[in-house]
N, CA, C, O and the ligand as a Tripos MOL2 file, in Angstrom:
@<TRIPOS>MOLECULE
protein
  321   319    81     0     0
PROTEIN
NO_CHARGES

@<TRIPOS>ATOM
      1 N          90.8370  119.9040  112.3310 N.3       1 MET1
      2 CA         90.4750  118.5050  112.2040 C.3       1 MET1
      3 C          91.0570  117.7120  113.3590 C.2       1 MET1
      4 O          91.9490  118.1910  114.0590 O.2       1 MET1
      5 N          90.5670  116.5260  113.5580 N.am      2 ALA2
      6 CA         91.1120  115.6530  114.5870 C.3       2 ALA2
      7 C          92.5440  115.2900  114.2430 C.2       2 ALA2
      8 O          92.8830  115.1060  113.0740 O.2       2 ALA2
      9 N          93.3560  115.1900  115.2320 N.am      3 THR3
     10 CA         94.7550  114.8510  115.0100 C.3       3 THR3
     11 C          94.8940  113.3410  114.9300 C.2       3 THR3
     12 O          94.6410  112.6300  115.9020 O.2       3 THR3
     13 N          95.2980  112.8570  113.7570 N.am      4 LEU4
     14 CA         95.4750  111.4380  113.5560 C.3       4 LEU4
     15 C          96.9520  111.1670  113.3110 C.2       4 LEU4
     16 O          97.6160  111.9580  112.6420 O.2       4 LEU4
     17 N          97.4760  110.0730  113.8340 N.am      5 PRO5
     18 CA         98.8950  109.7930  113.6340 C.3       5 PRO5
     19 C          99.2120  109.5860  112.1670 C.2       5 PRO5
     20 O          98.4330  108.9610  111.4480 O.2       5 PRO5
     21 N         100.3260  110.0930  111.7180 N.am      6 SER6
     22 CA        100.8900  109.8940  110.3840 C.3       6 SER6
     23 C         100.0660  110.5250  109.2700 C.2       6 SER6
     24 O         100.3380  110.2550  108.1000 O.2       6 SER6
     25 N          99.0830  111.3450  109.5750 N.am      7 ILE7
     26 CA         98.3110  112.0330  108.5470 C.3       7 ILE7
     27 C          98.7340  113.4940  108.5370 C.2       7 ILE7
     28 O          98.5860  114.1860  109.5450 O.2       7 ILE7
     29 N          99.2620  113.9760  107.4060 N.am      8 PRO8
     30 CA         99.7450  115.3540  107.3580 C.3       8 PRO8
     31 C          98.6220  116.3560  107.6180 C.2       8 PRO8
     32 O          97.4720  116.1320  107.2400 O.2       8 PRO8
     33 N          98.9720  117.4530  108.2640 N.am      9 HIS9
     34 CA         97.9710  118.4350  108.6610 C.3       9 HIS9
     35 C          97.3880  119.1760  107.4620 C.2       9 HIS9
     36 O          96.1910  119.4630  107.4330 O.2       9 HIS9
     37 N          98.2250  119.4880  106.4730 N.am     10 ALA10
     38 CA         97.7670  120.2710  105.3210 C.3      10 ALA10
     39 C          97.4970  119.3700  104.1230 C.2      10 ALA10
     40 O          98.1010  118.3070  103.9780 O.2      10 ALA10
     41 N          96.5800  119.8110  103.2670 N.am     11 CYS11
     42 CA         96.2410  119.0670  102.0540 C.3      11 CYS11
     43 C          97.4680  118.9900  101.1370 C.2      11 CYS11
     44 O          98.0600  120.0230  100.8250 O.2      11 CYS11
     45 N          97.8660  117.7760  100.6960 N.am     12 PRO12
     46 CA         99.0260  117.6690   99.8050 C.3      12 PRO12
     47 C          98.7570  118.2040   98.4060 C.2      12 PRO12
     48 O          99.6950  118.4030   97.6340 O.2      12 PRO12
     49 N          97.5040  118.4380   98.0670 N.am     13 ASN13
     50 CA         97.1660  118.9530   96.7390 C.3      13 ASN13
     51 C          97.1430  120.4790   96.7030 C.2      13 ASN13
     52 O          97.7390  121.0860   95.8120 O.2      13 ASN13
     53 N          96.4580  121.1050   97.6650 N.am     14 CYS14
     54 CA         96.2860  122.5620   97.6050 C.3      14 CYS14
     55 C          96.8660  123.2820   98.8230 C.2      14 CYS14
     56 O          96.9140  124.5120   98.8410 O.2      14 CYS14
     57 N          97.3020  122.5480   99.8280 N.am     15 GLY15
     58 CA         97.9170  123.1670  100.9930 C.3      15 GLY15
     59 C          96.9440  123.6500  102.0470 C.2      15 GLY15
     60 O          97.3660  124.1460  103.0910 O.2      15 GLY15
     61 N          95.6410  123.5170  101.7960 N.am     16 SER16
     62 CA         94.6430  123.9800  102.7570 C.3      16 SER16
     63 C          94.6660  123.1180  104.0210 C.2      16 SER16
     64 O          94.9270  121.9160  103.9650 O.2      16 SER16
     65 N          94.3890  123.7520  105.1560 N.am     17 THR17
     66 CA         94.2330  122.9980  106.3930 C.3      17 THR17
     67 C          92.7590  122.8390  106.7540 C.2      17 THR17
     68 O          92.4350  122.3600  107.8400 O.2      17 THR17
     69 N          91.8610  123.2390  105.8460 N.am     18 ASP18
     70 CA         90.4150  123.1170  106.0730 C.3      18 ASP18
     71 C          89.9730  121.7280  105.6180 C.2      18 ASP18
     72 O          89.3710  121.5660  104.5570 O.2      18 ASP18
     73 N          90.2890  120.7230  106.4540 N.am     19 ARG19
     74 CA         90.0060  119.3400  106.0930 C.3      19 ARG19
     75 C          89.1760  118.6820  107.1870 C.2      19 ARG19
     76 O          89.1770  119.1190  108.3380 O.2      19 ARG19
     77 N          88.4770  117.6370  106.8100 N.am     20 TYR20
     78 CA         87.5570  116.9490  107.7220 C.3      20 TYR20
     79 C          87.8030  115.4530  107.6520 C.2      20 TYR20
     80 O          88.2410  114.9290  106.6270 O.2      20 TYR20
     81 N          87.5160  114.7700  108.7540 N.am     21 THR21
     82 CA         87.7490  113.3300  108.7930 C.3      21 THR21
     83 C          86.5710  112.6070  109.4230 C.2      21 THR21
     84 O          85.8490  113.1600  110.2530 O.2      21 THR21
     85 N          86.3930  111.3490  109.0060 N.am     22 THR22
     86 CA         85.4170  110.4690  109.6290 C.3      22 THR22
     87 C          85.9470  109.0460  109.4720 C.2      22 THR22
     88 O          86.9880  108.8280  108.8530 O.2      22 THR22
     89 N          85.2260  108.0860  110.0330 N.am     23 LYS23
     90 CA         85.6280  106.6940  109.9140 C.3      23 LYS23
     91 C          84.6000  105.9490  109.0740 C.2      23 LYS23
     92 O          83.3970  106.1380  109.2510 O.2      23 LYS23
     93 N          85.0760  105.0900  108.1450 N.am     24 VAL24
     94 CA         84.1810  104.2560  107.3430 C.3      24 VAL24
     95 C          84.7340  102.8410  107.2810 C.2      24 VAL24
     96 O          85.9370  102.6240  107.4290 O.2      24 VAL24
     97 N          83.8490  101.8880  107.0620 N.am     25 SER25
     98 CA         84.2630  100.4970  106.9150 C.3      25 SER25
     99 C          85.0440  100.3280  105.6140 C.2      25 SER25
    100 O          84.7490  100.9890  104.6180 O.2      25 SER25
    101 N          86.0330   99.4470  105.6230 N.am     26 SER26
    102 CA         86.7680   99.1550  104.3930 C.3      26 SER26
    103 C          86.0320   98.1170  103.5490 C.2      26 SER26
    104 O          86.5400   97.7150  102.5030 O.2      26 SER26
    105 N          84.8530   97.6740  103.9750 N.am     27 GLY27
    106 CA         84.0040   96.8460  103.1390 C.3      27 GLY27
    107 C          84.0100   95.3840  103.5080 C.2      27 GLY27
    108 O          84.2440   95.0130  104.6580 O.2      27 GLY27
    109 N          83.7430   94.5450  102.4920 N.am     28 GLY28
    110 CA         83.5410   93.1300  102.7120 C.3      28 GLY28
    111 C          82.0580   92.8330  102.6540 C.2      28 GLY28
    112 O          81.2460   93.7570  102.6260 O.2      28 GLY28
    113 N          81.6870   91.5600  102.6340 N.am     29 GLY29
    114 CA         80.2810   91.2070  102.4730 C.3      29 GLY29
    115 C          79.8150   91.5720  101.0790 C.2      29 GLY29
    116 O          80.3790   91.0880  100.0980 O.2      29 GLY29
    117 N          78.7990   92.4150  100.9690 N.am     30 TYR30
    118 CA         78.2740   92.8050   99.6640 C.3      30 TYR30
    119 C          79.0070   93.9950   99.0790 C.2      30 TYR30
    120 O          78.7670   94.3720   97.9310 O.2      30 TYR30
    121 N          79.8750   94.5760   99.8370 N.am     31 ALA31
    122 CA         80.6420   95.7310   99.3580 C.3      31 ALA31
    123 C          82.0610   95.2760   99.0200 C.2      31 ALA31
    124 O          82.5270   94.2580   99.5330 O.2      31 ALA31
    125 N          82.7470   96.0240   98.1610 N.am     32 PRO32
    126 CA         84.1580   95.6740   97.9100 C.3      32 PRO32
    127 C          84.9490   95.6950   99.2090 C.2      32 PRO32
    128 O          84.7030   96.5120  100.0970 O.2      32 PRO32
    129 N          85.9090   94.7750   99.2990 N.am     33 ASN33
    130 CA         86.7860   94.7470  100.4710 C.3      33 ASN33
    131 C          88.1160   95.3790  100.0760 C.2      33 ASN33
    132 O          88.8990   94.7880   99.3320 O.2      33 ASN33
    133 N          88.3610   96.5830  100.5810 N.am     34 TYR34
    134 CA         89.5530   97.3160  100.1670 C.3      34 TYR34
    135 C          90.7810   96.9900  101.0080 C.2      34 TYR34
    136 O          91.8910   97.3970  100.6650 O.2      34 TYR34
    137 N          90.5980   96.2740  102.0840 N.am     35 LEU35
    138 CA         91.7520   95.8810  102.9030 C.3      35 LEU35
    139 C          91.6960   94.3800  103.1850 C.2      35 LEU35
    140 O          91.6340   93.9630  104.3420 O.2      35 LEU35
    141 N          91.7200   93.5480  102.0960 N.am     36 PRO36
    142 CA         91.5640   92.1070  102.3180 C.3      36 PRO36
    143 C          92.6590   91.5390  103.1980 C.2      36 PRO36
    144 O          93.8350   91.8750  103.0520 O.2      36 PRO36
    145 N          92.2600   90.6840  104.1020 N.am     37 ARG37
    146 CA         93.1560   89.9250  104.9890 C.3      37 ARG37
    147 C          93.9890   90.8140  105.9080 C.2      37 ARG37
    148 O          95.0410   90.3970  106.3920 O.2      37 ARG37
    149 N          93.5310   92.0110  106.1420 N.am     38 LEU38
    150 CA         94.2610   92.8800  107.0730 C.3      38 LEU38
    151 C          93.4650   93.1600  108.3360 C.2      38 LEU38
    152 O          93.8750   93.9630  109.1740 O.2      38 LEU38
    153 N          92.3270   92.4960  108.4680 N.am     39 SER39
    154 CA         91.5530   92.6990  109.6790 C.3      39 SER39
    155 C          92.2260   92.0120  110.8590 C.2      39 SER39
    156 O          92.7960   90.9300  110.7160 O.2      39 SER39
    157 N          92.1550   92.6390  112.0120 N.am     40 THR40
    158 CA         92.6510   92.0030  113.2250 C.3      40 THR40
    159 C          91.4930   91.4350  114.0430 C.2      40 THR40
    160 O          91.6920   90.8790  115.1230 O.2      40 THR40
    161 N          90.2620   91.5870  113.5010 N.am     41 LYS41
    162 CA         89.0750   91.0180  114.1380 C.3      41 LYS41
    163 C          88.3300   90.2030  113.0840 C.2      41 LYS41
    164 O          87.9990   90.7400  112.0270 O.2      41 LYS41
    165 N          88.0590   88.9360  113.3350 N.am     42 TRP42
    166 CA         87.4490   88.1000  112.3140 C.3      42 TRP42
    167 C          86.0280   88.5420  111.9810 C.2      42 TRP42
    168 O          85.5210   88.2320  110.9030 O.2      42 TRP42
    169 N          85.3830   89.2630  112.8920 N.am     43 TRP43
    170 CA         83.9900   89.6330  112.6770 C.3      43 TRP43
    171 C          83.8180   90.9970  112.0210 C.2      43 TRP43
    172 O          82.6880   91.4020  111.7460 O.2      43 TRP43
    173 N          84.8920   91.7070  111.7660 N.am     44 ALA44
    174 CA         84.7260   93.0540  111.2280 C.3      44 ALA44
    175 C          85.8750   93.4160  110.3050 C.2      44 ALA44
    176 O          87.0180   93.0070  110.5110 O.2      44 ALA44
    177 N          85.5380   94.2040  109.2690 N.am     45 SER45
    178 CA         86.5750   94.7360  108.3960 C.3      45 SER45
    179 C          87.2920   95.8830  109.1000 C.2      45 SER45
    180 O          86.7300   96.5190  109.9920 O.2      45 SER45
    181 N          88.5270   96.1450  108.7010 N.am     46 PRO46
    182 CA         89.2130   97.3140  109.2670 C.3      46 PRO46
    183 C          88.4640   98.6000  108.9260 C.2      46 PRO46
    184 O          87.6850   98.6410  107.9730 O.2      46 PRO46
    185 N          88.6990   99.6240  109.6930 N.am     47 THR47
    186 CA         88.0530  100.9180  109.4850 C.3      47 THR47
    187 C          89.0600  101.9190  108.9300 C.2      47 THR47
    188 O          90.1610  102.0820  109.4570 O.2      47 THR47
    189 N          88.6520  102.5850  107.8470 N.am     48 PHE48
    190 CA         89.4710  103.6590  107.2890 C.3      48 PHE48
    191 C          89.2200  104.9620  108.0400 C.2      48 PHE48
    192 O          88.0940  105.2470  108.4490 O.2      48 PHE48
    193 N          90.2720  105.7450  108.2170 N.am     49 ASP49
    194 CA         90.1050  107.1640  108.4950 C.3      49 ASP49
    195 C          90.0730  107.8670  107.1380 C.2      49 ASP49
    196 O          91.0710  107.8600  106.4160 O.2      49 ASP49
    197 N          88.9400  108.4710  106.7850 N.am     50 VAL50
    198 CA         88.8160  109.2010  105.5290 C.3      50 VAL50
    199 C          89.0370  110.6770  105.8110 C.2      50 VAL50
    200 O          88.4670  111.2340  106.7490 O.2      50 VAL50
    201 N          89.8710  111.3050  104.9900 N.am     51 VAL51
    202 CA         90.1380  112.7340  105.1380 C.3      51 VAL51
    203 C          89.7740  113.4220  103.8240 C.2      51 VAL51
    204 O          90.2730  113.0500  102.7620 O.2      51 VAL51
    205 N          88.9010  114.4290  103.9020 N.am     52 VAL52
    206 CA         88.4790  115.1780  102.7170 C.3      52 VAL52
    207 C          88.8740  116.6370  102.8890 C.2      52 VAL52
    208 O          88.6370  117.2360  103.9380 O.2      52 VAL52
    209 N          89.4770  117.1980  101.8530 N.am     53 CYS53
    210 CA         89.8260  118.6170  101.8610 C.3      53 CYS53
    211 C          88.5960  119.4170  101.4340 C.2      53 CYS53
    212 O          88.0370  119.1830  100.3620 O.2      53 CYS53
    213 N          88.1770  120.3620  102.2790 N.am     54 ALA54
    214 CA         86.9790  121.1450  101.9900 C.3      54 ALA54
    215 C          87.2190  122.1620  100.8780 C.2      54 ALA54
    216 O          86.2650  122.6800  100.2980 O.2      54 ALA54
    217 N          88.4660  122.4480  100.5800 N.am     55 LYS55
    218 CA         88.7640  123.4320   99.5300 C.3      55 LYS55
    219 C          88.8130  122.7950   98.1460 C.2      55 LYS55
    220 O          88.1680  123.2880   97.2200 O.2      55 LYS55
    221 N          89.5720  121.7000   97.9890 N.am     56 CYS56
    222 CA         89.7540  121.1230   96.6490 C.3      56 CYS56
    223 C          89.0740  119.7690   96.4840 C.2      56 CYS56
    224 O          88.9260  119.2890   95.3600 O.2      56 CYS56
    225 N          88.6600  119.1460   97.5840 N.am     57 GLY57
    226 CA         87.9450  117.8820   97.4870 C.3      57 GLY57
    227 C          88.8270  116.6510   97.4800 C.2      57 GLY57
    228 O          88.3130  115.5340   97.4240 O.2      57 GLY57
    229 N          90.1360  116.8170   97.5360 N.am     58 LEU58
    230 CA         91.0140  115.6460   97.5750 C.3      58 LEU58
    231 C          90.6160  114.7570   98.7490 C.2      58 LEU58
    232 O          90.4700  115.2290   99.8760 O.2      58 LEU58
    233 N          90.4440  113.4680   98.4720 N.am     59 THR59
    234 CA         90.0050  112.5220   99.4880 C.3      59 THR59
    235 C          91.0740  111.4540   99.6860 C.2      59 THR59
    236 O          91.5680  110.8670   98.7230 O.2      59 THR59
    237 N          91.4230  111.2110  100.9500 N.am     60 GLN60
    238 CA         92.4450  110.2250  101.2710 C.3      60 GLN60
    239 C          91.8720  109.1940  102.2290 C.2      60 GLN60
    240 O          91.0260  109.5000  103.0700 O.2      60 GLN60
    241 N          92.3520  107.9610  102.0820 N.am     61 PHE61
    242 CA         91.9410  106.8720  102.9650 C.3      61 PHE61
    243 C          93.1720  106.3720  103.7150 C.2      61 PHE61
    244 O          94.2050  106.0960  103.1040 O.2      61 PHE61
    245 N          93.0650  106.2560  105.0290 N.am     62 PHE62
    246 CA         94.1690  105.7760  105.8460 C.3      62 PHE62
    247 C          93.7480  104.5080  106.5750 C.2      62 PHE62
    248 O          92.7610  104.4930  107.3100 O.2      62 PHE62
    249 N          94.5220  103.4390  106.3540 N.am     63 ALA63
    250 CA         94.2570  102.1790  107.0460 C.3      63 ALA63
    251 C          94.7640  102.2680  108.4790 C.2      63 ALA63
    252 O          95.7080  103.0080  108.7580 O.2      63 ALA63
    253 N          94.1420  101.5140  109.3970 N.am     64 PRO64
    254 CA         94.6030  101.5390  110.7890 C.3      64 PRO64
    255 C          95.9900  100.9220  110.9250 C.2      64 PRO64
    256 O          96.3890  100.0610  110.1410 O.2      64 PRO64
    257 N          96.7150  101.3870  111.9440 N.am     65 GLN65
    258 CA         98.0960  100.9340  112.1300 C.3      65 GLN65
    259 C          98.1870   99.4280  112.3640 C.2      65 GLN65
    260 O          99.1520   98.8020  111.9260 O.2      65 GLN65
    261 N          97.2130   98.8360  113.0390 N.am     66 ASP66
    262 CA         97.3140   97.3880  113.2780 C.3      66 ASP66
    263 C          97.1330   96.5970  111.9810 C.2      66 ASP66
    264 O          97.6470   95.4840  111.8600 O.2      66 ASP66
    265 N          96.4010   97.1680  111.0030 N.am     67 SER67
    266 CA         96.3150   96.5320  109.6890 C.3      67 SER67
    267 C          97.5980   96.7330  108.8990 C.2      67 SER67
    268 O          98.0660   95.8160  108.2240 O.2      67 SER67
    269 N          98.1600   97.9130  108.9810 N.am     68 CYS68
    270 CA         99.4330   98.1800  108.2860 C.3      68 CYS68
    271 C         100.5130   97.2240  108.7570 C.2      68 CYS68
    272 O         101.3560   96.7950  107.9690 O.2      68 CYS68
    273 N         100.4920   96.8910  110.0390 N.am     69 ALA69
    274 CA        101.5140   96.0200  110.6060 C.3      69 ALA69
    275 C         101.4580   94.6110  110.0150 C.2      69 ALA69
    276 O         102.4470   93.8800  110.0670 O.2      69 ALA69
    277 N         100.3030   94.2230  109.4510 N.am     70 LYS70
    278 CA        100.1600   92.8870  108.8810 C.3      70 LYS70
    279 C         100.6420   92.7990  107.4370 C.2      70 LYS70
    280 O         100.8100   91.6990  106.9110 O.2      70 LYS70
    281 N         100.8650   93.9340  106.7930 N.am     71 LEU71
    282 CA        101.2200   93.9470  105.3670 C.3      71 LEU71
    283 C         102.4890   93.1530  105.0390 C.2      71 LEU71
    284 O         102.4660   92.3750  104.0850 O.2      71 LEU71
    285 N         103.5980   93.3090  105.7820 N.am     72 PRO72
    286 CA        104.8330   92.6190  105.3790 C.3      72 PRO72
    287 C         104.7100   91.1010  105.3610 C.2      72 PRO72
    288 O         105.4320   90.4480  104.6090 O.2      72 PRO72
    289 N         103.8350   90.5260  106.1510 N.am     73 ASN73
    290 CA        103.7120   89.0710  106.2390 C.3      73 ASN73
    291 C         102.4840   88.5360  105.5140 C.2      73 ASN73
    292 O         102.1220   87.3730  105.6940 O.2      73 ASN73
    293 N         101.8330   89.3690  104.6940 N.am     74 SER74
    294 CA        100.6310   88.9430  104.0000 C.3      74 SER74
    295 C         100.9510   88.4860  102.5860 C.2      74 SER74
    296 O         101.6360   89.1920  101.8460 O.2      74 SER74
    297 N         100.4540   87.2920  102.1980 N.am     75 SER75
    298 CA        100.6560   86.8130  100.8300 C.3      75 SER75
    299 C          99.6820   87.4750   99.8660 C.2      75 SER75
    300 O          99.8350   87.3480   98.6510 O.2      75 SER75
    301 N          98.6730   88.1850  100.3930 N.am     76 THR76
    302 CA         97.6850   88.8730   99.5570 C.3      76 THR76
    303 C          98.2440   90.1720   98.9970 C.2      76 THR76
    304 O          97.8570   90.6060   97.9120 O.2      76 THR76
    305 N          99.1570   90.7900   99.7390 N.am     77 TRP77
    306 CA         99.6470   92.1160   99.3830 C.3      77 TRP77
    307 C         101.0740   92.0290   98.8670 C.2      77 TRP77
    308 O         101.9130   91.3380   99.4450 O.2      77 TRP77
    309 N         101.3430   92.7460   97.7610 N.am     78 THR78
    310 CA        102.6630   92.7620   97.1360 C.3      78 THR78
    311 C         103.3530   94.0870   97.4110 C.2      78 THR78
    312 O         102.7920   95.1530   97.1610 O.2      78 THR78
    313 N         104.5800   94.0130   97.9300 N.am     79 ARG79
    314 CA        105.3220   95.2340   98.1740 C.3      79 ARG79
    315 C         105.7510   95.8510   96.8380 C.2      79 ARG79
    316 O         106.2600   95.1450   95.9690 O.2      79 ARG79
    317 N         105.5500   97.1480   96.6720 N.am     80 LEU80
    318 CA        105.9170   97.8360   95.4200 C.3      80 LEU80
    319 C         107.3970   98.1760   95.4080 C.2      80 LEU80
    320 O         107.8900   98.7550   94.4400 O.2      80 LEU80
    321 ZN         93.0170  120.5180   99.0830 Zn       81 ZN81
@<TRIPOS>BOND
     1     1     2 1
     2     2     3 1
     3     3     4 2
     4     3     5 am
     5     5     6 1
     6     6     7 1
     7     7     8 2
     8     7     9 am
     9     9    10 1
    10    10    11 1
    11    11    12 2
    12    11    13 am
    13    13    14 1
    14    14    15 1
    15    15    16 2
    16    15    17 am
    17    17    18 1
    18    18    19 1
    19    19    20 2
    20    19    21 am
    21    21    22 1
    22    22    23 1
    23    23    24 2
    24    23    25 am
    25    25    26 1
    26    26    27 1
    27    27    28 2
    28    27    29 am
    29    29    30 1
    30    30    31 1
    31    31    32 2
    32    31    33 am
    33    33    34 1
    34    34    35 1
    35    35    36 2
    36    35    37 am
    37    37    38 1
    38    38    39 1
    39    39    40 2
    40    39    41 am
    41    41    42 1
    42    42    43 1
    43    43    44 2
    44    43    45 am
    45    45    46 1
    46    46    47 1
    47    47    48 2
    48    47    49 am
    49    49    50 1
    50    50    51 1
    51    51    52 2
    52    51    53 am
    53    53    54 1
    54    54    55 1
    55    55    56 2
    56    55    57 am
    57    57    58 1
    58    58    59 1
    59    59    60 2
    60    59    61 am
    61    61    62 1
    62    62    63 1
    63    63    64 2
    64    63    65 am
    65    65    66 1
    66    66    67 1
    67    67    68 2
    68    67    69 am
    69    69    70 1
    70    70    71 1
    71    71    72 2
    72    71    73 am
    73    73    74 1
    74    74    75 1
    75    75    76 2
    76    75    77 am
    77    77    78 1
    78    78    79 1
    79    79    80 2
    80    79    81 am
    81    81    82 1
    82    82    83 1
    83    83    84 2
    84    83    85 am
    85    85    86 1
    86    86    87 1
    87    87    88 2
    88    87    89 am
    89    89    90 1
    90    90    91 1
    91    91    92 2
    92    91    93 am
    93    93    94 1
    94    94    95 1
    95    95    96 2
    96    95    97 am
    97    97    98 1
    98    98    99 1
    99    99   100 2
   100    99   101 am
   101   101   102 1
   102   102   103 1
   103   103   104 2
   104   103   105 am
   105   105   106 1
   106   106   107 1
   107   107   108 2
   108   107   109 am
   109   109   110 1
   110   110   111 1
   111   111   112 2
   112   111   113 am
   113   113   114 1
   114   114   115 1
   115   115   116 2
   116   115   117 am
   117   117   118 1
   118   118   119 1
   119   119   120 2
   120   119   121 am
   121   121   122 1
   122   122   123 1
   123   123   124 2
   124   123   125 am
   125   125   126 1
   126   126   127 1
   127   127   128 2
   128   127   129 am
   129   129   130 1
   130   130   131 1
   131   131   132 2
   132   131   133 am
   133   133   134 1
   134   134   135 1
   135   135   136 2
   136   135   137 am
   137   137   138 1
   138   138   139 1
   139   139   140 2
   140   139   141 am
   141   141   142 1
   142   142   143 1
   143   143   144 2
   144   143   145 am
   145   145   146 1
   146   146   147 1
   147   147   148 2
   148   147   149 am
   149   149   150 1
   150   150   151 1
   151   151   152 2
   152   151   153 am
   153   153   154 1
   154   154   155 1
   155   155   156 2
   156   155   157 am
   157   157   158 1
   158   158   159 1
   159   159   160 2
   160   159   161 am
   161   161   162 1
   162   162   163 1
   163   163   164 2
   164   163   165 am
   165   165   166 1
   166   166   167 1
   167   167   168 2
   168   167   169 am
   169   169   170 1
   170   170   171 1
   171   171   172 2
   172   171   173 am
   173   173   174 1
   174   174   175 1
   175   175   176 2
   176   175   177 am
   177   177   178 1
   178   178   179 1
   179   179   180 2
   180   179   181 am
   181   181   182 1
   182   182   183 1
   183   183   184 2
   184   183   185 am
   185   185   186 1
   186   186   187 1
   187   187   188 2
   188   187   189 am
   189   189   190 1
   190   190   191 1
   191   191   192 2
   192   191   193 am
   193   193   194 1
   194   194   195 1
   195   195   196 2
   196   195   197 am
   197   197   198 1
   198   198   199 1
   199   199   200 2
   200   199   201 am
   201   201   202 1
   202   202   203 1
   203   203   204 2
   204   203   205 am
   205   205   206 1
   206   206   207 1
   207   207   208 2
   208   207   209 am
   209   209   210 1
   210   210   211 1
   211   211   212 2
   212   211   213 am
   213   213   214 1
   214   214   215 1
   215   215   216 2
   216   215   217 am
   217   217   218 1
   218   218   219 1
   219   219   220 2
   220   219   221 am
   221   221   222 1
   222   222   223 1
   223   223   224 2
   224   223   225 am
   225   225   226 1
   226   226   227 1
   227   227   228 2
   228   227   229 am
   229   229   230 1
   230   230   231 1
   231   231   232 2
   232   231   233 am
   233   233   234 1
   234   234   235 1
   235   235   236 2
   236   235   237 am
   237   237   238 1
   238   238   239 1
   239   239   240 2
   240   239   241 am
   241   241   242 1
   242   242   243 1
   243   243   244 2
   244   243   245 am
   245   245   246 1
   246   246   247 1
   247   247   248 2
   248   247   249 am
   249   249   250 1
   250   250   251 1
   251   251   252 2
   252   251   253 am
   253   253   254 1
   254   254   255 1
   255   255   256 2
   256   255   257 am
   257   257   258 1
   258   258   259 1
   259   259   260 2
   260   259   261 am
   261   261   262 1
   262   262   263 1
   263   263   264 2
   264   263   265 am
   265   265   266 1
   266   266   267 1
   267   267   268 2
   268   267   269 am
   269   269   270 1
   270   270   271 1
   271   271   272 2
   272   271   273 am
   273   273   274 1
   274   274   275 1
   275   275   276 2
   276   275   277 am
   277   277   278 1
   278   278   279 1
   279   279   280 2
   280   279   281 am
   281   281   282 1
   282   282   283 1
   283   283   284 2
   284   283   285 am
   285   285   286 1
   286   286   287 1
   287   287   288 2
   288   287   289 am
   289   289   290 1
   290   290   291 1
   291   291   292 2
   292   291   293 am
   293   293   294 1
   294   294   295 1
   295   295   296 2
   296   295   297 am
   297   297   298 1
   298   298   299 1
   299   299   300 2
   300   299   301 am
   301   301   302 1
   302   302   303 1
   303   303   304 2
   304   303   305 am
   305   305   306 1
   306   306   307 1
   307   307   308 2
   308   307   309 am
   309   309   310 1
   310   310   311 1
   311   311   312 2
   312   311   313 am
   313   313   314 1
   314   314   315 1
   315   315   316 2
   316   315   317 am
   317   317   318 1
   318   318   319 1
   319   319   320 2
@<TRIPOS>SUBSTRUCTURE
     1 MET1         2 RESIDUE 1 A MET
     2 ALA2         6 RESIDUE 1 A ALA
     3 THR3        10 RESIDUE 1 A THR
     4 LEU4        14 RESIDUE 1 A LEU
     5 PRO5        18 RESIDUE 1 A PRO
     6 SER6        22 RESIDUE 1 A SER
     7 ILE7        26 RESIDUE 1 A ILE
     8 PRO8        30 RESIDUE 1 A PRO
     9 HIS9        34 RESIDUE 1 A HIS
    10 ALA10       38 RESIDUE 1 A ALA
    11 CYS11       42 RESIDUE 1 A CYS
    12 PRO12       46 RESIDUE 1 A PRO
    13 ASN13       50 RESIDUE 1 A ASN
    14 CYS14       54 RESIDUE 1 A CYS
    15 GLY15       58 RESIDUE 1 A GLY
    16 SER16       62 RESIDUE 1 A SER
    17 THR17       66 RESIDUE 1 A THR
    18 ASP18       70 RESIDUE 1 A ASP
    19 ARG19       74 RESIDUE 1 A ARG
    20 TYR20       78 RESIDUE 1 A TYR
    21 THR21       82 RESIDUE 1 A THR
    22 THR22       86 RESIDUE 1 A THR
    23 LYS23       90 RESIDUE 1 A LYS
    24 VAL24       94 RESIDUE 1 A VAL
    25 SER25       98 RESIDUE 1 A SER
    26 SER26      102 RESIDUE 1 A SER
    27 GLY27      106 RESIDUE 1 A GLY
    28 GLY28      110 RESIDUE 1 A GLY
    29 GLY29      114 RESIDUE 1 A GLY
    30 TYR30      118 RESIDUE 1 A TYR
    31 ALA31      122 RESIDUE 1 A ALA
    32 PRO32      126 RESIDUE 1 A PRO
    33 ASN33      130 RESIDUE 1 A ASN
    34 TYR34      134 RESIDUE 1 A TYR
    35 LEU35      138 RESIDUE 1 A LEU
    36 PRO36      142 RESIDUE 1 A PRO
    37 ARG37      146 RESIDUE 1 A ARG
    38 LEU38      150 RESIDUE 1 A LEU
    39 SER39      154 RESIDUE 1 A SER
    40 THR40      158 RESIDUE 1 A THR
    41 LYS41      162 RESIDUE 1 A LYS
    42 TRP42      166 RESIDUE 1 A TRP
    43 TRP43      170 RESIDUE 1 A TRP
    44 ALA44      174 RESIDUE 1 A ALA
    45 SER45      178 RESIDUE 1 A SER
    46 PRO46      182 RESIDUE 1 A PRO
    47 THR47      186 RESIDUE 1 A THR
    48 PHE48      190 RESIDUE 1 A PHE
    49 ASP49      194 RESIDUE 1 A ASP
    50 VAL50      198 RESIDUE 1 A VAL
    51 VAL51      202 RESIDUE 1 A VAL
    52 VAL52      206 RESIDUE 1 A VAL
    53 CYS53      210 RESIDUE 1 A CYS
    54 ALA54      214 RESIDUE 1 A ALA
    55 LYS55      218 RESIDUE 1 A LYS
    56 CYS56      222 RESIDUE 1 A CYS
    57 GLY57      226 RESIDUE 1 A GLY
    58 LEU58      230 RESIDUE 1 A LEU
    59 THR59      234 RESIDUE 1 A THR
    60 GLN60      238 RESIDUE 1 A GLN
    61 PHE61      242 RESIDUE 1 A PHE
    62 PHE62      246 RESIDUE 1 A PHE
    63 ALA63      250 RESIDUE 1 A ALA
    64 PRO64      254 RESIDUE 1 A PRO
    65 GLN65      258 RESIDUE 1 A GLN
    66 ASP66      262 RESIDUE 1 A ASP
    67 SER67      266 RESIDUE 1 A SER
    68 CYS68      270 RESIDUE 1 A CYS
    69 ALA69      274 RESIDUE 1 A ALA
    70 LYS70      278 RESIDUE 1 A LYS
    71 LEU71      282 RESIDUE 1 A LEU
    72 PRO72      286 RESIDUE 1 A PRO
    73 ASN73      290 RESIDUE 1 A ASN
    74 SER74      294 RESIDUE 1 A SER
    75 SER75      298 RESIDUE 1 A SER
    76 THR76      302 RESIDUE 1 A THR
    77 TRP77      306 RESIDUE 1 A TRP
    78 THR78      310 RESIDUE 1 A THR
    79 ARG79      314 RESIDUE 1 A ARG
    80 LEU80      318 RESIDUE 1 A LEU
    81 ZN81       321 GROUP 0 **** ****
């Protein structure tokens, strides 16, 4: 698979390295917005890196680093 920063190489569920990735919009408009107020571009929602394990099907979504950087100062997001 493509090497993405901070994404573990092996599946955390089954340990397989047979995984695939693509990019998808985090939504907005008529679709749910899964990363509200984390866009760094007013005209576009952030893009997820989606990783799917071909063996067990576990699917993970990774937000872009520039969106992650906005989390600590966002009133929309609550730190757990
Ligand atoms: Zn797996």
